[in-house]
C-alpha positions, 0 to 999 in steps of 0.5 A: 282257934279252929281257923288257926288250927286249919293253917297250922295242922299240916306243917306242924304235923309233918315237920313236928313228927319228923323232927321229933323222930330225928331227934329221938333216933339220931341225937338221943340214940334211942332204938329205932323200934320207938318209931312204932309208938310214935307213928301210933301217936301220929295216927291217933292225933290224925283221928282226933283232928279229923273228928274236930276239923273234918273236911267231910264229916261223912268220911269220919264214919266207917264205910265197911273199911276200917278193919280192912284198912287196918290190915293193909296198914299193919301188913305194909308197915310190917313189911317196911320194918322187915325191909329196914331190918334187912339192910345190914344183910343187903349190904353184904350183897350190894356193891360196897359204896362210900358215896353216901354223905355220912359226914352230913348232919342227920337232918340233911341226910334225911332230906336227901333220902326223902328227895331221892325216894320221892322221885323214884316213888313218884315215877312208879306211881306215874307209870302205874296209871299208864301201864295196865299191869301196874294199874291192876296192883295200884287200883286197890289204893284207888278203890277207896270211897272216902279219904282219911289219914289211915287209908294212906297206908292202904296199898297192895303189898306188891305195889308197895314193894315196887314203889319201895324198890324204886325209891330206896334201891338208889339209896341202898347202892349209895350206902344208905345207913340203917338209921336214915332208912328207918327215919325215911320210912317214918317220914313216908308214913307221916306224909301218907297220913297227911296226903289222905287226911280228912282234916279241913286244912289250909296250906296256903303257899305251901300247897305249891311245895308239898303234896298234902291233902288239898293237893292229893285229893284230886288224884282220887277223882273217879272220872277216867283220866281226870285223876291222873294228876298230882302223883308226887308223894312229898314235893309238888315239883315233880308234877310240874316237871311231869305236866300233871300238876292240878289244883282247883280251889273252888271244888269240894270233893265228896264220896261221889267223886271217889273210887274207880269210876267204871268199876263200882263193884271193886271188892272191899274185903282185904283178902279179895283185894289181895287177889283182885289184880289177878282176876278179871277186871272188866268195867261194870259200867261206863266211866262217869262224866267229869262234873262241869265244875271241874272242867275249868280249873281255877287259878290257885288262890293261896288264901283259899287253899 
């Protein structure tokens, strides 16, 4: 049962929750606010599976971060709700457009929205590792010392706003309906839960397509530029196009591999992290050396992934 659950978890969690949300909101015409309790259920299920099938048992224990991460998630998801609610107002300011394919089935509209948003978010993420000012904001997310579903929602609100703008502005200019925007925000939250999950999932060939935890964990390596890989939110194809795709089935990450390698004193408290990008960010130690086991990537084995 455990072995089967490792293989089923990621696709069932991702496609199941997104399909259920689409059915409830688009086909049953229920109010969009119901996505909030559905997201809460997804977070609860994520915690249950992390306890039952942990990738690292130590990552299930709080590292003085649970309330901080809850604050990040609450603030950021609240901002998402405000953004969705403001779409009718924005429509009055943006140029009128009939480009959006409203006649398409809702699931296909959502897939298009995810693809366009994923490209924009991925490019801002990529630039955030190459631009010093953007990195100051993005470093908040990389300060984590464990990976579990909830800290996928841990971002500096200004950096989230930049990613959201890059991902949704083209869609809004095309006339994105509010209903599809709500489903898009929900799908992004589900994907972030999966990307940072502590479930010891096995994704097989799906790791070549979807940027779930076995792929994304390597993005959080603390060894200098070693973590400048696997930027995509949803689809691994963007990293292959950027030349930043990396997988290593023979290496199992732990807390010693995570964080900001040359800034072990990065603040942990919520308010301190909000102000950290605007304060001195000098390294407090040399960048740690890349472990020898990571210097020679192994070919992807779908049986082990």
